[in-house]
Structures are given as structure tokens and as C-alpha cells.
N, C-alpha and C positions, 0 to 999 in steps of 0.2 A: 147364680145365672147358668143357661144351658150352654154347653160347650160343644161345637160340632166335633164329630170324630173324623180327624183328618188323616192320622196315621194308621194305615192298614197293618194287618198281621205280618209278622215278619216271613221271609221266604223260608228261612231255617232258623232254629234256636236250640239250645241245649247242647248237643255234641255233633260236629260236623267238621269236615276238613276243607280247607281252600287249598286246592291242589294245583301243583305245578305253576306256582306264582313266582315272579321275581320279587324279592323281599328287598326293599329300600330301607338303608339306615340312614336317617337324616344327618345324624351327627357326623358321620364319617364320610358320607357321600357315596358309600359303597352300595352296589346292587348285586345281590346273589340271586342268580337264575335257578329255576327247577327246584323250587322248595314247597313242602307241604307244611301248612300252618294248622294245627289243630286247636280248635276252640272247644272248651268245656264251660259250661255256664257263662260267666261273665269275664272269663280269664284265658288267656292264651296258654294251652296245655304243653304245646311242644312245637317247635320248628326243626324240621329234617329235611334231608334231601329227598326228592320226590321219588315215589315208588308206585309203580303200576298197580292197580287194585282190580280184583275180578269178583264184585258181589261182597255181601255181608259188610259187617262193621259199621262205622259211622257213614252218615251221608257225606256226599262229596259235591263240592262245587268246582267246576272245571275252570281253573284259572289260567290256562295255558295263554301265554301272549300277554297276560296282564301283570300289572305291577301293584304290590302291597305296601301301603305306606301307614304309618300311625295316622288317625284322624286329626282335623284341624281344631285350632283353638282361635276364636274370634277374641282377641284381647281387649277390645274396646267396644262395648255395645250396651245397649239399655232396654233390653225386654222387660225388665221389671218396672219400667215406668208405668206400666199397666199390669200389675201383678196378678189381677184376677182375669186378664185377657191375654194370655201368653201362647196359648195352644197353637195358633196358626204360625206365629213366629218361631216357635220350637219346631214345628214341621218342617218350615223351610230350612232351618238350620241343620235338621237331620238330612235332608235332601242334599244340602251342600257338602255333607261330610264333616260337620262341626260337632265336636264331642263336648266341647267345654268353651265357657266364655268368662270374662271379667266384667261385672256390671259396674258401669263407671259413674252411677248415680244411686244414693240410697237415703235412708232416714231411720230414725228410731223404729218407726212401726215395721219396716222391711227386716230390720236386724232383730227385732221381737218375733216375728213370724218365722224366721229361719231357725232361731233358737227353739222354737216351739214345733218346728217341723210342719209348719202350715203353708209353706210356698208350694205353688201348684208344680207338679212333676208328672206331666201326662207321658204316655209310651214314647219312647225314644228322645225325650227331651235332654238336652245337653247338660252337663254338669256345671253347677255354679261354683266357679274357681275363687272368686273374691268379691266382696261387697263393702262398700265404704258407708259411712254415715252422711250427714248432709255435707253438701257442696260448700266449700269455704268461699264466702263472698262477703262484701262489706257489711252485709246484714248479720251473717252467721259469726264472722271474724272481723269486727270493726276496726281493731287495732291489735297491736302485738298481744296485749295481755288477753284480748278476746279470742285471738287465734289459739293461744296456747290452751285457754279453757275449753275451745271447742275440740280440740285435740284429745284432751283428758276425757271430755265427755264421751267421744267415739269409742275410745279405749274402754271406758267403763261398760259400754253398751255392745262390745263384741265386734266391732269393725275389723277388717283384715287390712285396711289401708286409708288414708286420708285423700281425698280428691280436692285439689286445688283449683278453683274456677277463676273467679274474679278477684284476685288479690294484689297487693303491691309488694314491694321488697320487704319492708318490715314485717307484715303480716305472714308472707311466705317463709321467711327466715325464721320467725317465731314458731311458726307450725312444724317446720322441719326440725327445729332443736327440741321442741317439746315431744315429738313424735320419736325422736331417738331416745329421749328419757323414759317414755312409756311403752316403746316397743312397736310404734306404728310408723311405716314409712309414707312419704308424701309422693304421690303420683298427680299428673295433671297438666294444667297450663303454667307457662312461664310468663311472668307479667312483663311488660315492655320496659318498666323502670329498673329492672335488674339484669345484670350481666348473666348471661347464660351459664358461663364459666364458673360464677360465683354460686349460683343455685346447684350446680352440679357438685362443687366442692363442698358444699354445706351438708350434702347427702340426699338430694332429691333423687328419688329412685327410678322414675320414669317420666319422660316428657312426651306429651301428646300433640299430635297434628303439627310437628315442627315447630312449636311455638305456643299457641298458633298465631301469634302477633309477630312482632319484628325482632324479639331479642336474639335468637339464634342468627338472623341475617345481620343484626347490627354487629354481632360478634365476627362475622365474616366479611365486613365491609371495611374499606379503606376510610370511610367517613363515619366511623362507629360512634364518636360523641354526638355529631349531628342527628344521626338517624335515631338514637336514643332520646335525644333532647325533642325532637319533633313528636316522638311517640307519646310522650307523657306517661301518665299512669293512673291508677285507681286510687282515689283519695280514701283516707281512713275516716270513719265517722265516729261520733260519739256513741257511747254504749248507752241505750235507752231500754229500759225494762219492757219486755213485751213487744218491741219493734219487730222482731223476726215474724211473730204471728200475724201482725197486722200487714207487713210487707208481703208475706206468702200470700195471703188472701187478695190483696190489691194488685200485686204485679205479676202473679204466676201466669194469669193468661197471656200477658205481654210477653213474659219470658219464653213461654212455649213456642208463639210465634218467632220470636228472635232466633231460638234454637233451630227452627227449620232451615233458615239460610241467614247466618250472621252477615255474610257479605253484602246481602241486600241493603243493609244500613251503612256501607262503606262511605265515608266522608272524602270530600275531594282532597282534604288534607292528608289523610290517610293514605290514599292511593298516591299521591305524589312522594309520600315517604317510602312507601314499597318501591316505587320507581327509583328513588334515590339509592336504597339499600341494593337493590339488583343491579343497578348500573354501575355500582362501585365495589362490586364482588371481589374478593381476593381469595383465591383457591388455596394459598398456602395458610391463611388466616383460618379458613375452614377446616384444614387439615389439622391444625393445631387445636381447633375446637374439638374435633373427633377424638384427637389424642387425650383431651382431658376428660371427655366423656368415659373413655376406657379406663383411664387411670382411676377415675372415682366410681366406676360401676354404675354409670347413669345409662338406663335403656332409652330407646327411642321407639314409639309407636306411631309411624307417619300417617296413618288413615288418609292415603292419598285419594281414595274414592270419595271420602266426605270433602276433602279439598277441592276436588274436581267438580262435584256436584254443585258446590257453592258458587265456583266461579264461572262454571258453564251451565247453569241450570236449564237454559232455553234451547240447547241443541238436541237435535232428534234422539241422539243416544240415550239421553236422560228423559226429556219430556215425552217421547214416544216410545219408551222402552216397552217392549211387549210383556215384560214381566210385571208390570204395573196392574195386571189382571188380578193378581193376588192382594193387592192392597186394598183397605176398606175405603170406600167411596169418599166419605168425609175427610179422611187423611188426604186423599188425592185432591180434593178440592182446595185443602189449605195449602199443599205444594204448589198447585197451579196459581193461587193468588200471589204467593210469595216470589213465584218466579216472575210474575207480572210486575211485582215491585222492583225486582232486581233489573228487568229489562228497561225500566224507566230511569235508571241512573244514568248520568251523563255518559256519553260515548268514551270520553277520556277516562273516567274512573273504570269502565269496564275494560278498556284497552290495558290500563295498568294492572289489573287483576289477571288478564291474559298473559301478560309479560311475567308477573310474579309466578304464575303456575310453572313457566320454564326454569325460573330460579328454585322453585320448590323441588322440582325434579333433580336439578343439579345438586342442591344441597343434600338430597337423599342419597345420590349416587356417592358423593364424597364420603358420606358417613358409612354407606355400606362398604366402599373399597377400604376404609379403615378397619373395617370389621367391628363397628360399633354394635353392641347387641341390639338386636331389634325384636319387636313383636308385630303381628300382623292384626290389624283392627279395622272396622268399619264405621264406628259411631252411628249404627244403624237403630232404628225405633225412636224416631223424632227428626231425623236429619233427612230433608227433602231428596227425594230421587234415589236415596240409598236403599236398596232392595234388601231386607234383613236376610241373613243366611246366605243367599246368593251372591250379596255385595262383597263377600270375601272374596269370591272368584275375580271379581272386578279389581279388587286390592292387589291380587297377585299379577294381574295384567299390567296394572299401573306402575306397579313396582319393577317390572320387567322392562317397561317403557322408559322408566327412569335410569336404567342401566344397572339394576341390582340383579345379580346372577341368580340362576334357578335353584342353585344348591343353598344360598343365602335365604331365599324366599321360603324353600320348604323348610329349611332350619327354623326359621322365624315362627312358621306356623304349627310347628310340632316339637321337636327336641328342645329348641331354646325356650319355647313357651313352658315346657315341663320343668326346665331349670329355673325359669323365673318364677314359677309358681311353687318350687320346691318338691317336685313330684318326679323327679328323673329316676326315682326307684321304682316307678310303677307305670309310667306314662312315657310318651315320647319316642318309643322304639317298638319294633315287632320282635318281642323277646318272650320266652317262655316265663310264665308267672306274671306277666304285665297284663293291664286291662285291656279286654278285647274290644277296643275302639279303633276301628280301621276304615281305610278307604281302598278301593280297588280301582285302578286307573288303568286308562286305555294306552298309555305310552309313558317313557321314562320321564319322572319329574325332575331328576338331577340334570337332565340334558336340555329341557325346554320347559319353562314355567307353565306354558298353556296346558301341560298335562294334568296340572292340579285341578283344572276345571273340567276334566274328561273323566268324570265320575261314572263308573259302571256298576258299582255296589258299595253298600255301607254297612259296617258292623258297629252297632252301637250297644254297649253294655252286653255283648255276646250274641245280639239278635242281628242276622243278616237278612238285609233286604237287596234284591237284585234291581237293575235298572228298571224293570217292569213295574216293580212294586214302588219304586220312587216316583215314577211317572204317574201312577195311580193317585199318589198324595198330591202332586202338582194338580192333577185334574179335579181333585175335591176342592183344593183351595181356590182354583178358578171358579168353581161352582158357587162357593160361599167365601166372598173375598173378605177377610176381617183381619188381615195383618196391619198392625199399627205401627 
């Protein structure tokens, strides 16, 4: 298929200096002003005190008054849901200052394409940091034995982690245990019928969307047993040869519509259970939950932008977002229809979801204050009204609204992400010898999280693009909107 050329030539590449910048160290929060950062090829060659230059030598970018940070990681995204049509998404990620991402859905074909080096990698594309195999569901992991077999299969096919989707207590614990044996960690959703503390203690590596159900909220409630009982769980299924292939063909269209906004299918019973959990919140219990996550090394990727677009899809900030001009028309049509479905829910259900948003922010704040390790993610490419790439800037704003401090947000997007992906020896800092993946910001991101969205220039794999070049990419995307 033909791919429009969205990404224009870099402003500079090869050898150049970002001069007189304030270098931000996310891990320590230290900001060092008046620094010169020399880029050679795809690496940072030197970081030195600023010196005035008069002609000759490397080309110079005047960075006076600007702040230089490592580029960002979107640790929960789905660009490869459309592996042959990723160019527009990757272009938006470049403009947003994203240099890497964790693909949160996969399959044998994607794993094989990666092994063969056949995944698309257009100019400026972010680095694929981790890829799983098939999502664990009652189809792919029907019972504990099936879950263990699915994990072994993914290990044999080169997966980097296992994504838990729709599991129950027994299948999740079996997957975690088998993953420990074969060297794969489990990331993903925490089923409602398990205590989140038990999943953490068993070795679950990362929890997404604060659940996304009621498990974390049950553990933070004075009525924990009642909340968990009301929530129920996903049943195990009999193992039937060929069931996965049949189910994929029959149910994939339905599942894709569900993914756009699962909240549009919220039952009145579920809404009432959210209300029960939220109104019986106990901050001390939430703090104890956070302490357990720290003790067991369980990370959190809240994806608040995904949560907000699910629970408030019809508000102008989402439905009339001017950035929708980058999204493919057929995708926008699906988002609109799903929003209509949500708006048809009973008012009491929508009120409960609005109340739950406040509880989600509150829990995020408690986890952040305890310094539970966090990642920043969007759940983009499939999620209604989440703009790929630029949605990470929305995530920064919502984390700040929830009470997460700017330094914590900066770390989650940069140095902590490098630590999570075991790349701290080459990424997550502006340091000699590190990858030249950087963002130039208009103000200090350690003082105000809004600075993270004030992108004045991006260095990706050593190639520098100034604001004008980034804006030209956006213009091309608006002329041919194909972001999915």
C-alpha cells in the first residue's frame, strides 16, 4: 500500500550543538542551566558548560531560555493494531516528543514480523520497546492449564511480556506463575475477583488503568468483601480445539467496537458497585495498598486520558477536539457512534461514572504520594477520542489534575520508563554516550507539568526538528488524515 510522506526532512542531523540549554535530569530533578549538548550521529557526544562560539565547527541551535529533557515513552499504546498503516500515528508521536512505546497487544504474526525485521519503521518512528503475544482471555486462556500453556507459547515465540486482558483469579495466578518459570512477566488488567494485593504479591509486574475494574478500589474500601462480591468475575471455559480461531473470526468486530469505549456498556449493577466502592473509600487502606505495590515491585500505568475519554466522551474537550482533524474519517465515525451509545445510558449510570472519575484521581494521588513506580500511557489507537501521540500530553495534564507532582510525571515519562524497560544505561537522561532522543521545552518541567507539552523541538535518533518542522508534519497530517 502507498504511504503518504508525513515526516519532513530534519532541521539538522549528523553533528550539531544544542547551545545554552538548561539540562533537566528527571531522576534527581536537578536542572543545570547554560549547557551545550553536542549530538554526533544518533548519540549524545558531550554535555559541557556553555561557551560562546564565533563561526566554524558544528552547526548550532540556540537553546537559550529552553529546557532539554530526555524524550518521552508512551508505555501503553496500540500502533501495531494496524501494522501496515502506522506512519501517521508515528508522525504524531514524533511531534509529541515520544521516542519509544510499549505495544499492549500482539500476536504470533507480529512477533514473527519483528524477528524478521519487517515491521514498518518510517523516518522518525518511535522505538518499539516491548511486544506481547495474544491477549489472555477466556478464549486464549480458558482455565489455569490453558493460561500456563498460553504463556509458554508466547515465550517460545519471543514475546517480551504477557498481557492479561479478561482473566479471572485462577487464570491470572497461573499465568504469573508460569511466567516466572519461563522468564515472562505479566502486565495488564487486574480481574475483579482477585485481591489486587494478592496479584501484586504473586508477581504481577504492571497494572493498567488502575484496574480497570474494581479490584484496586475494593482493596481501598471499608466494604471490600461486598464490593468484590458484587463485581463477580470472568468464568473459566472448557478447552475446545480450534475455539480461538472461530471466536476470533466471529467476535473480533464486536470486540473492536467494545474497545472504543467499554464504559458505553456499563450496567446499572456495575455503576452501583462503583458508587459503593467510591463512597466507602478509606485512605489508610489505599496507602497500605500502595505500600504493598512498592514492596512487591508492582508498577502502575494509570492511563487517565483513556479513563476520562471513556467516562466523558461527549464533552466538547473530546468530541469537538480540534486535533480530530488528524484522525481517519471512518475512525471518527465509529467514535461518534460509540459516544451516542454512551450518551443513551441512564443518567444514574453516567452520574456514577462521573463520581468514579473523582475516585480514580484520588487513588492516583495516593499512589503517587507513596511513590509507587509509575509509567505514562494513553491506550491510543483504538480508544475513542484519545489522540495518538498528542494524547500523552493530555495524560500529563490529567495526572497533574489528580495531584501528581511535575517531577513524578517527568520521571514516569522518561527515567522511570528507562528503568522499567531495563534501558537506564542508555536512555532516560541527557548524558554523554546516551541515545540522542530529546525534547526541547519552553519552560521548566520540574516546576510545572504543563511544560511537558510545550515542545519547541524534538531530537529523534539524532535528527533534530524545530517547531516549524513539527508544525509542517501536523499540516500534512491534517491534509491527509489517516491516523487510526
